[in-house]
N, C-alpha and C positions, 0 to 999 in steps of 0.2 A: 894620228889618234883623234878620234871624234870627241866632241864635247858632250858631257853628260848634263842634261837639263834637269834641275831639281825643281819640283813643283810641290812644295809642302807648305801647309798653312799652320801657323804656330799661335797658340794662346799662352800668354805669360800671366800667371796668377801669383800675386805676392802677398805673403803673410807679413805685413809691415811691422807688426810688433816683434815678431820672431827675428826678422832680419835686423831691425834696429837694435834689439837687445844683444844679438850676436856681435854686431859691429862695435857697439859700445863696450862689450866685454873684452873683445879682442884688442881694442885700442886703449881702453881705460878712460875714454873721453866721451861724455854725453853729447858733445857738439860735432861728432863725426857722423857723416851722412853718406848714403849710397850715391854714387855718381852714375845715374842712368845713361848719360851720354857716352860713357865708355862701356858699360855693361850690356845694355840692350843690343847694340849692333853685334857684339860678340856672341850673344845668345842666339840671335836670329840668323846670323851669317847670311847665307844665300837663299834663305827661305822667306816667306812673306808673313808679316805680323798681322794676325787676324784680330786679336784682342789683347789688351793689357789692362789688368784690373789690380789695383792696390787696395787690399783689405786692411783696415786699421780700426782697432778697438778704441772706443771713446769718441768724444765730441771734439777734441782738440786736434783737428786735422788742418794742416797748413793749406790755405787757399793758394799760395804760391806753388806748392807741390802739385795740387790738383790741376791748376792752370797749365803748368809746365808739362805734365804727363799728357794732358789733352792736346796741347798745342804741338808737341813733338811726336807723339805716338798715338794720337786719338784714344788715349787711355782714360781711365776713370778711377776715382777713389771712392770706395764703399765703406762707410762707417759701419762697425759691427757693435751690437749690443754688448757682447762679451768677447770671447775669443774669436779669431777669424777661422778657426778650424771648420766649423759647420757651414758658414756661408761660402767659404772657398770650396769645400767639398761639393756642395750642391751645385755651384756654378760649374765646376769641373765636369760633373756628370751631365749637366745640361749641354756643355760644349763638346762632349765626347763624339757626337755624330757630326759635328760641324768643322772639326779641325783634325789634322794629322798628328800633331804633337802638342802636348801640354807641358809647359815648363812651370814647375812649382818652385817658387823662391821661398824656401824654408828648410830648416834642418830638423824639424819636429817629427819624432817617431809616430805621432798621431796620424800622420799621412800614409803610413805603410799600407793600410787596408785600401785606401783610396788609390794608391799607385797600383796595387794588384788588381783592383776592379777595373781601372782604366785600361790597363794592359790586356785584360781579358776581353775588353770591348774593342780591341784592335788599335788602341791609341798608343803612340810612342810617348813615354813619360820620362822627362828629364828633371833633375833636381839642380838648383843653383843655390849655394849657400857657403858659409864659412866652414871649412872642413872640421876645425877643432870643436865646433858646436853642433855638428850634424850627426845624427844617428847613423852608425855604421850599417845597420840593417836597412835603413832608408836608401843609402847609397847603393847597397848591394841589390836591392829590389828594382831600382830605377834602371832605365835603358842607358842613361848617360848621366854623368855628374859634372857640372860646371862649378869650379871652385871660385868663390869671390875672394879676392885678395886685395892688397894695398892699392893696386892701380884702379880698383873699382869703388873706392870711397875717398872722401876728403873731409878735412876738419875746418869748420868755420872759425875764423879768427875774430878776435874782439873780446869784449867784456864777457867773462864766464857767467856772471850772475844774471845779466840781462838777456842773453841769448841773441838770436838773429835780429829781432825787432829793434832792440837797443842799438845794435851795431848799425843798422840802416839809419836810425835817427842821428847817430853820431856822424856818420858819413855825410848826411844831408847838411848838418850844421857846419861841418868842415868845408863842404862845397860852397856854402853861402858866405863863408868868411873870406 
């Protein structure tokens, strides 16, 4: 049996607020975060990653997240004035002629028209999200659905009121003792 060589270029566009709300809703814990180290390799598989862009509403974007996405995946974080829907859609249409597949990480039904447009342009469109918070029509319109489940997120441990920064300060103090 001869080997099939796959030569597909993939862009991953993440609606950060949507994915974060979905994970927090699923777990009931606002300290739960996506584990890109388990999810991205699964999404890309034997294809090549062309772009990874994390769209996030607001100014409070973790520098650590931005650095990690850049370091591990040459990814970037794009702050959005309001919702990520429009900036993500614009970027997807700009990338349509540059990649074979676009993976949209969101369950928002607002992306249905985008999915249909990209498919009409000849782009394979995949959705990755938590199934319980994903539009059934969005899943139906996509070429493929990647479910995000428990193995794709983790919960930060430590003080619940202080968040991750307080946890690192406590760990530094413990290390110095």
